[in-house]
C-alpha positions in Angstrom: 24.1 -24.6 -43.2 26.5 -26.1 -40.3 25.0 -28.0 -37.7 24.9 -26.1 -34.2 26.8 -27.9 -31.7 25.2 -28.6 -27.9 25.2 -26.5 -25.1 28.0 -27.5 -22.8 26.4 -27.1 -19.5 28.5 -25.6 -16.3 31.1 -28.6 -16.4 32.1 -28.5 -19.9 32.3 -24.7 -19.9 34.7 -24.3 -17.0 36.8 -26.7 -18.4 36.4 -25.0 -21.6 37.4 -21.5 -20.3 40.0 -22.8 -18.1 42.0 -23.8 -21.3 42.7 -20.0 -21.8 45.4 -18.5 -19.4 43.8 -15.2 -19.8 40.7 -16.3 -18.5 41.6 -19.1 -16.1 42.3 -16.5 -13.4 38.9 -15.2 -13.3 37.2 -18.6 -12.6 36.5 -19.8 -9.0 37.4 -23.6 -8.3 34.7 -25.9 -9.9 34.8 -29.7 -9.9 32.2 -32.2 -10.2 30.0 -33.0 -7.5 30.7 -36.0 -5.3 30.4 -36.5 -1.6 34.4 -36.5 -1.1 34.5 -33.1 -3.3 32.1 -31.1 -1.5 33.7 -32.1 2.0 36.9 -30.9 0.7 36.1 -27.8 -1.1 34.0 -26.9 2.1 36.9 -27.4 4.6 39.1 -25.5 2.0 36.6 -22.5 1.4 34.3 -22.7 4.2 31.4 -21.9 1.7 30.7 -23.4 -1.8 27.7 -23.7 -4.2 26.5 -26.8 -5.6 24.9 -25.9 -9.1 22.8 -28.4 -11.5 24.9 -28.9 -14.6 22.2 -28.1 -17.1 20.5 -25.3 -14.7 19.6 -22.0 -15.8 17.8 -18.7 -14.1 19.0 -19.7 -10.5 17.0 -22.7 -10.2 18.5 -25.6 -8.1 21.2 -23.7 -6.9 22.3 -24.4 -3.1 24.8 -22.5 -1.0 26.7 -24.8 1.5 28.5 -23.1 4.5 30.0 -23.8 7.8 29.1 -21.2 10.6 31.6 -21.6 13.7 30.3 -24.3 15.9 26.8 -24.1 14.6 27.1 -26.8 12.2 26.8 -27.0 8.3 24.0 -24.7 6.6 22.4 -25.5 3.4 20.2 -23.2 1.7 18.2 -23.9 -1.8 17.6 -20.8 -3.7 15.2 -18.9 -2.2 13.9 -21.5 0.5 14.9 -21.3 4.2 18.0 -22.4 5.5 18.6 -26.0 6.9 21.1 -26.4 9.7 23.0 -30.0 10.2 25.0 -31.0 12.9 27.8 -32.7 10.6 28.6 -33.0 6.6 27.2 -36.3 6.3 23.5 -35.2 7.3 23.9 -32.0 5.2 25.1 -34.5 2.3 21.7 -36.4 2.7 19.7 -33.5 2.5 21.9 -32.3 -1.0 21.1 -35.6 -2.8 17.6 -35.4 -2.1 17.0 -32.1 -3.8 19.5 -33.2 -6.6 17.2 -36.2 -7.4 20.2 -37.7 -9.2 20.9 -35.1 -11.4 24.7 -34.0 -12.1 25.9 -31.1 -10.5 29.2 -29.1 -9.5 30.6 -27.7 -6.6 31.9 -24.2 -7.2 34.2 -22.1 -4.7 32.0 -19.8 -2.4 32.4 -15.9 -3.6 31.6 -13.6 -0.8 30.0 -11.4 -3.2 29.8 -7.6 -2.5 26.4 -6.6 -1.0 23.6 -3.7 -1.0 21.8 -3.7 2.3 22.8 -7.4 3.0 22.0 -8.8 -0.4 24.3 -9.9 -2.9 25.0 -8.5 -6.1 26.2 -9.8 -9.4 26.6 -8.3 -12.9 25.6 -9.3 -16.3 27.6 -8.3 -19.0 26.2 -8.4 -22.5 27.7 -9.1 -25.8 26.1 -8.8 -29.4 27.2 -9.0 -33.0 25.4 -6.9 -36.0 26.0 -9.8 -38.6 26.2 -13.7 -38.4 30.1 -14.0 -38.1 30.6 -10.2 -37.3 32.9 -8.6 -34.6 31.6 -8.5 -31.1 30.1 -5.3 -29.9 29.5 -4.3 -26.4 26.1 -3.5 -25.4 25.8 -3.0 -21.9 25.8 -4.2 -18.6 23.6 -4.1 -14.9 24.1 -5.2 -11.4 21.5 -7.6 -10.0 20.7 -7.3 -6.8 19.1 -10.4 -5.0 15.4 -10.2 -3.3 15.7 -11.1 0.6 16.7 -14.3 2.0 18.1 -15.4 -1.3 21.2 -17.1 -2.2 20.6 -16.3 -6.0 20.7 -12.9 -7.9 18.0 -14.1 -10.4 16.0 -11.1 -10.3 12.6 -13.1 -11.8 13.2 -16.2 -9.0 14.5 -13.9 -6.1 12.2 -10.8 -6.5 15.2 -8.8 -6.5 16.2 -5.4 -8.5 18.5 -4.3 -11.0 20.7 -1.1 -11.3 23.5 0.7 -12.9 26.9 -1.2 -12.3 28.7 1.8 -11.3 26.2 3.0 -8.8 26.1 -0.6 -7.4 29.8 -0.8 -6.6 29.9 2.9 -5.4 27.0 1.9 -2.7 28.3 -1.6 -2.2 32.0 -1.2 -1.6 32.1 2.1 -0.8 34.1 3.1 -4.1 34.1 6.6 -5.3 33.1 6.9 -9.0 36.3 6.9 -10.7 37.3 3.5 -9.2 34.0 2.3 -10.2 34.1 3.2 -13.7 37.3 1.9 -14.1 36.0 -1.8 -13.0 32.8 -0.8 -15.7 35.7 -0.6 -18.1 37.6 -3.6 -17.3 34.3 -5.5 -17.4 33.4 -4.7 -21.1 37.3 -5.1 -22.0 36.9 -8.9 -20.6 33.3 -9.5 -22.5 35.4 -9.0 -25.6 38.3 -11.6 -24.4 35.5 -14.1 -23.4 33.1 -13.7 -26.3 36.2 -14.1 -28.9 37.3 -17.3 -26.9 33.9 -18.7 -27.1 34.3 -18.3 -30.8 36.4 -21.2 -30.9 33.8 -23.5 -29.8 30.8 -22.0 -32.0 29.7 -18.4 -32.9 26.3 -17.1 -31.6 24.3 -14.0 -31.9 24.7 -12.9 -28.5 26.4 -14.0 -25.0 25.8 -12.4 -21.8 28.4 -12.8 -18.6 27.3 -13.5 -15.1 30.3 -11.8 -13.2 30.8 -11.5 -9.6 32.7 -8.9 -7.7 33.6 -9.7 -4.0 34.2 -7.8 -1.3 37.4 -6.9 -1.9 37.1 -5.9 -5.6 38.1 -8.9 -7.4 36.4 -9.9 -10.5 35.4 -13.4 -11.0 33.5 -15.2 -14.3 30.7 -17.2 -12.5 28.2 -17.7 -15.9 27.6 -17.8 -19.4 24.2 -17.6 -21.5 24.0 -18.2 -25.0 20.3 -16.9 -25.2 20.5 -13.7 -22.6 17.5 -12.1 -21.6 16.8 -8.8 -23.2 13.9 -8.2 -20.7 16.5 -8.1 -17.9 17.6 -4.6 -19.0 14.2 -3.2 -19.5 13.8 -3.8 -15.8 16.3 -0.6 -15.6 13.9 2.1 -15.7 16.6 4.6 -14.9 18.9 3.6 -17.7 17.3 2.2 -20.6 19.9 2.9 -22.9 21.4 -0.1 -23.1 17.9 -2.2 -23.6 17.5 0.2 -26.7 20.9 -0.7 -28.1 20.3 -4.5 -27.5 16.9 -4.4 -29.1 18.5 -2.5 -31.8 21.4 -4.7 -32.6 19.1 -7.8 -32.5 16.9 -5.9 -35.1 20.3 -5.3 -37.1 21.3 -8.8 -37.0 17.7 -10.3 -38.0 17.9 -8.3 -40.8 21.6 -8.8 -41.9 20.3 -12.6 -41.5 17.5 -12.3 -43.9 19.6 -10.4 -46.4 22.3 -13.3 -46.2 19.5 -16.0 -46.8 18.0 -13.8 -49.9 21.6 -13.8 -51.4 
């Protein structure tokens, strides 16, 4: 049996996706964290996210931004934001939170919001047998909890909902435009998943996608062990969850059959 390759982490993953021109245009600029990098990107974008390379579930993420002449603000996940008079003071605080771990700095995306709470989208791709074709299984919108800079619903106490309804609410789109974006995300799910096969083949992948306030699509994260339970939380539409569970079962059955053969 072929040995599994290690997980790439956020920095190597960014470089891996950036090599594909079709995917690169959906990636927010991302660089390894250093003091100079944060200063440069904060000056350029006015708002950035600082993320642990090996983090998951929204843990450890910090939002850093300028607010007019009020100084520099730093907010760690669901904690209260902190104000600093200058970038140097903010960097000392960030370094204390980092604890020496490797981080990245990512361009801040002004996410679409519902009632002032940012949303992003999870796109779920699966196979029904080892080495089989990728199948789109569903997507949902994650709405952050109050006072959180992360949309991870378990960490922030947020909620989930259908993507078309979320886009219509957040961006005041009509249903036709919202469904057009849903279809585009489905198509992109196939593009992203197929590219990932050039590294190694997984049974399922979950992609976290931002839609900014102008309607632009951004690929933020990729998950090699995406949560099924997240889709079970969307009580108004359990069809994707049932499809995900069914395809997981079909894959398990095919895996066992392969081993017997």
